[in-house]
C-alpha positions as CSV (number, residue, x, y, z in Angstrom):
1,X,0.0,0.0,0.0
2,X,1.4,3.4,-1.0
3,X,2.3,5.6,1.9
4,X,0.6,9.0,1.8
5,X,2.6,11.8,3.6
6,X,0.2,13.6,5.9
7,X,0.4,17.3,6.9
8,X,1.4,16.2,10.4
9,X,4.2,14.0,9.0
10,X,5.5,16.9,6.9
11,X,5.5,19.2,9.9
12,X,7.3,16.5,12.0
13,X,10.1,16.2,9.4
14,X,10.5,20.0,9.2
15,X,10.6,20.2,13.0
16,X,13.3,17.5,13.1
17,X,15.4,19.3,10.5
18,X,15.1,22.6,12.3
19,X,16.2,21.0,15.6
20,X,19.1,19.3,14.0
21,X,20.3,22.5,12.3
22,X,19.9,24.4,15.5
23,X,21.9,21.9,17.6
24,X,24.7,21.4,15.0
25,X,24.9,25.1,14.3
26,X,25.0,26.1,18.0
27,X,27.7,23.5,18.7
28,X,29.8,24.7,15.7
29,X,29.6,28.3,16.8
30,X,30.5,27.5,20.4
31,X,33.4,25.4,19.3
32,X,34.6,28.1,16.9
33,X,34.3,30.9,19.5
34,X,36.2,28.8,22.0
35,X,39.0,28.3,19.4
36,X,39.1,32.0,18.8
37,X,39.3,32.7,22.6
38,X,42.3,30.4,22.9
39,X,43.9,32.1,19.9
40,X,43.5,35.6,21.4
41,X,44.9,34.5,24.7
42,X,47.9,32.9,23.0
43,X,48.7,35.8,20.7
44,X,47.8,38.8,22.9
45,X,48.7,37.4,26.3
46,X,52.3,38.7,26.0
47,X,51.1,42.1,25.0
48,X,48.8,42.8,27.9
49,X,46.0,41.5,30.2
50,X,43.3,39.7,28.2
51,X,39.7,39.5,29.3
52,X,36.8,37.7,27.7
53,X,33.0,38.2,27.8
54,X,30.9,35.6,26.1
55,X,27.5,36.3,24.5
56,X,26.4,32.7,24.3
57,X,26.8,31.3,20.8
58,X,26.1,34.7,19.3
59,X,29.5,36.2,19.8
60,X,32.6,36.9,21.9
61,X,34.1,40.1,23.3
62,X,37.8,40.4,24.0
63,X,39.6,43.2,25.8
64,X,43.4,43.6,25.9
65,X,44.9,46.1,28.4
66,X,48.2,46.9,26.7
67,X,51.2,46.5,29.0
68,X,53.5,48.9,27.1
69,X,52.5,52.2,28.8
70,X,55.1,54.0,26.8
71,X,53.3,53.2,23.5
72,X,50.3,54.9,22.0
73,X,47.8,52.0,22.6
74,X,46.0,51.9,25.9
75,X,43.3,49.3,25.3
76,X,42.1,47.2,22.3
77,X,38.6,45.7,22.2
78,X,37.4,43.0,19.8
79,X,33.9,41.9,19.1
80,X,33.5,38.7,17.1
81,X,30.0,37.8,15.7
82,X,29.3,34.7,13.7
83,X,26.5,34.2,11.1
84,X,23.3,32.5,12.4
85,X,24.3,29.0,11.5
86,X,21.7,27.7,13.9
87,X,19.0,29.1,11.7
88,X,18.0,27.2,8.6
89,X,17.5,30.4,6.6
90,X,21.2,31.2,7.0
91,X,22.2,28.7,4.4
92,X,20.3,30.0,1.4
93,X,21.3,33.5,2.5
94,X,25.0,32.5,2.6
95,X,24.9,31.8,-1.1
96,X,24.5,35.5,-1.7
97,X,26.6,36.8,1.2
98,X,29.8,34.8,1.2
99,X,31.0,35.6,4.7
100,X,28.6,37.1,7.3
101,X,31.1,36.6,10.2
102,X,32.3,40.0,11.5
103,X,35.1,41.4,13.5
104,X,34.8,44.8,15.1
105,X,37.9,46.3,16.7
106,X,38.3,49.4,18.9
107,X,41.5,50.9,20.1
108,X,41.7,53.6,22.8
109,X,44.9,55.6,22.5
110,X,47.0,57.4,25.2
111,X,47.7,60.5,23.0
112,X,45.3,62.6,21.0
113,X,44.6,61.8,17.3
114,X,45.5,64.8,15.1
115,X,42.8,64.2,12.5
116,X,39.5,62.4,12.1
117,X,39.8,59.9,9.2
118,X,37.5,57.4,7.5
119,X,38.4,54.8,5.0
120,X,35.2,53.1,3.7
121,X,34.2,50.6,1.1
122,X,32.6,52.5,-1.8
123,X,29.7,50.0,-1.7
124,X,28.7,51.1,1.9
125,X,26.4,53.9,0.7
126,X,25.2,54.7,4.2
127,X,28.7,55.5,5.6
128,X,29.7,57.2,2.4
129,X,26.7,59.5,2.5
130,X,27.3,60.3,6.2
131,X,30.9,61.2,5.5
132,X,29.9,63.3,2.5
133,X,27.5,65.3,4.6
134,X,29.9,65.7,7.5
135,X,31.2,69.3,7.4
136,X,34.3,68.4,9.4
137,X,35.4,65.9,6.8
138,X,36.7,66.3,3.2
139,X,37.2,63.7,0.5
140,X,40.8,62.8,0.0
141,X,41.7,61.2,-3.3
142,X,44.2,58.4,-3.3
143,X,44.4,56.1,-6.4
144,X,45.9,53.2,-4.3
145,X,42.7,53.1,-2.2
146,X,40.3,53.8,-5.0
147,X,41.6,50.9,-7.0
148,X,40.8,48.6,-4.1
149,X,37.2,50.0,-3.9
150,X,37.7,52.4,-0.9
151,X,37.1,56.1,-0.4
152,X,38.8,58.3,2.2
153,X,37.6,61.3,4.2
154,X,39.7,63.3,6.7
155,X,39.7,66.6,8.6
156,X,43.4,67.0,7.8
157,X,44.4,65.9,4.3
158,X,48.2,66.1,4.9
159,X,48.0,64.1,8.1
160,X,45.8,61.5,6.5
161,X,48.1,61.0,3.5
162,X,51.2,60.8,5.8
163,X,49.5,58.2,8.0
164,X,48.4,56.1,5.0
165,X,51.9,56.1,3.7
166,X,53.6,55.3,7.1
167,X,51.2,52.4,7.8
168,X,51.3,51.1,4.2
169,X,47.5,50.9,4.3
170,X,46.7,50.1,0.6
171,X,49.1,47.1,0.6
172,X,47.6,45.8,3.8
173,X,44.0,46.1,2.6
174,X,44.3,43.9,-0.5
175,X,43.5,40.6,1.1
176,X,42.1,41.3,4.6
177,X,38.4,41.9,3.9
178,X,38.4,45.3,5.8
179,X,35.1,47.2,5.4
180,X,36.0,50.4,7.2
181,X,38.7,52.1,9.3
182,X,37.8,55.2,11.3
183,X,39.9,57.5,13.5
184,X,37.8,59.6,15.9
185,X,39.8,62.8,16.8
186,X,37.4,63.9,19.6
187,X,37.6,60.6,21.5
188,X,41.1,59.5,20.5
189,X,39.6,56.2,19.4
190,X,40.2,53.9,16.4
191,X,37.5,51.6,15.0
192,X,37.9,48.9,12.3
193,X,35.3,46.6,10.8
194,X,36.3,43.5,8.8
195,X,35.1,40.1,7.7
196,X,36.2,37.5,10.1
197,X,38.1,34.4,9.1
198,X,41.0,32.4,10.6
199,X,43.4,33.1,7.8
200,X,43.1,36.9,7.8
201,X,42.7,37.3,11.6
202,X,46.5,37.6,12.4
203,X,46.9,40.3,9.8
204,X,43.8,42.2,11.0
205,X,45.1,42.2,14.6
206,X,48.5,43.3,13.5
207,X,46.9,46.1,11.4
208,X,45.2,47.4,14.5
209,X,48.5,47.7,16.3
210,X,50.1,49.3,13.3
211,X,47.3,51.8,13.0
212,X,47.5,52.6,16.7
213,X,51.2,53.2,16.6
214,X,50.9,55.3,13.4
215,X,48.0,57.5,14.6
């Protein structure tokens, strides 16, 4: 006798799939964040006191209080957020967005920053428009950045170009997945947003220290 799938049977199958995806996705994210936590402790432990704050399987916060008080960096904060792999809809969505994992970095500096500065992906229309409408910022043309798909705005053009040159920014941005770099003159704070993956993470962390020293 042919088996006819009932509505209840269909719902049961869907429920099982959702539960399996949730459990596997949650386990994967927990394991990945634990791995990242060990990595930060290993790499930054020699540079300062490292503290962690977990947000369940949603993300991880890392704080490094830099030991070298003679340097420019006082604290560096990292926020790691992973794509919703526990949600079934993440998988068709990931076909269009190749990497939804994000790394946010903030650096608090000992000394004042001489110029506000923003390096932004041209495709980020919201940030580009906000920078265009900011009277304190002016567009700064630099072919090396524009070729990589970035635009730059600064309150001090000469300072911005000198910092970009000293830190070799265009060369560093080629393979890191950086979405934006912002120097806040008023708060003496540096903020960077980038795509998160294991291969580029060491370079991204190194870039934060380079930017902090160059500011």
